[in-house]
N, C-alpha and C positions, 0 to 999 in steps of 0.2 A: 549458081546453085540456089535452089529454092529453100526458103526458110520453113523447115518442118517442125518447129518448136511448138506451134499452135498457141503461142503466147498472145494475149490481147491486152490492150490498155483500156481500163475502165476508170474514168475520172483521171486521177493522177497515179493510179496503181497499175502495175503490170501483173497480170494474172497468168500463171503458167500451169500446165498439167502437172500433177504429182508424179505421174509415171511417164516414161519415154514413149514417143510415138511408135506404135506397132507397125503401121504401114504408112509411109510417107508418099506413096504414089498419088498422082492426081485423081480426083473423084471420077467415077464412071458416070455414064448417062443416067443410069438408074439412081445413083446416089445424088446426082444433081437434081433430078426430078423430086426425090424424096425431100431434099433440102428446101426446094422451092415450096412444096406443100407445107412443110413444117414452119417455114418462115411466114407463110400466109396465115396459118393457124395462130402463131404467136402474135402477129400484128393485130389480128382481129380479137383475140381472146385474153391476152396477157398484157396488163398495163406496164409501161416502162417507167423507170425512175427518171424524173426530170433532172436537168443539170443542177438546178438549185437544190433538189433533194440529195443528190450525190455529194455536193459540196457541204451541205449541212451534216451529213453523216461523217464526212472526213473531218470536219471541225469538231464534232462531238468526240470522235475517236482520238483526235489529237489532244483535246482538253483532258480526256480520261487518262491518257498516257502521262500528261504533265502531273495530274493529281496523284496517279499511282506512284510515280517516281518521287514526288514530294513526301508521300506517306512512307515509302521505304526509307528515305533519308531520316524522317522523324523517328522511325523505329530504331534505326541505327544510333541516333543521338540519345534516345531514351535508354538504350542498353549501354551507353558509355563507351562506344567504340571510338577509336582514334579519329581525329578530324580528316586525315587522308582517306580513311575507309568511308566515312560519311560522304565526303565529296565525290568519291568514285562510285558510290552505291547507285544503282539504277534498276531499271527493269523495262520490259517491253510487253505490250498487250498484243494478243493475237485474236482475230475474230474466228468465229466458228459458225456452224449451222448454215442456214440459207444465205446469209450475207457472205460468208466465206466462199460458198459455192456460186455466188452471183445469181441466185434465183429468188431473191427476196422481192416482196411486193413493195411498191412505193408506200412510204409512211410506216412500214412495219419495223418493229424492234428499235434499232438505233436511230436516234434523232426524232422519234415521234413526239410531237408537241414540245420540242426542245429548241431553244435558240442560244447560240453561243457566239 
């Protein structure tokens, strides 16, 4: 059975469509032709993120997550919450915009001029 999830791996992240696949049948000849044209346009006109750039973004996001969780714990401590609450406090960062959609340009937004 063919995998119709349309999930792709970008760096170390697996990106999946937000909605289920409407039509999982193989592409038609017209669709293949259009895809070839579109891929050619993308290759010539849209720069791709380097592996180093992707890894930098992932390191920045990871570090931001660590800082966010540390801040949450510090707020819990300042409010005088019990130690078990402080220890279990956490959070998670989610990306949005062009990065979340996988259409960001190299060096844009996350990781620009950052080293971690």
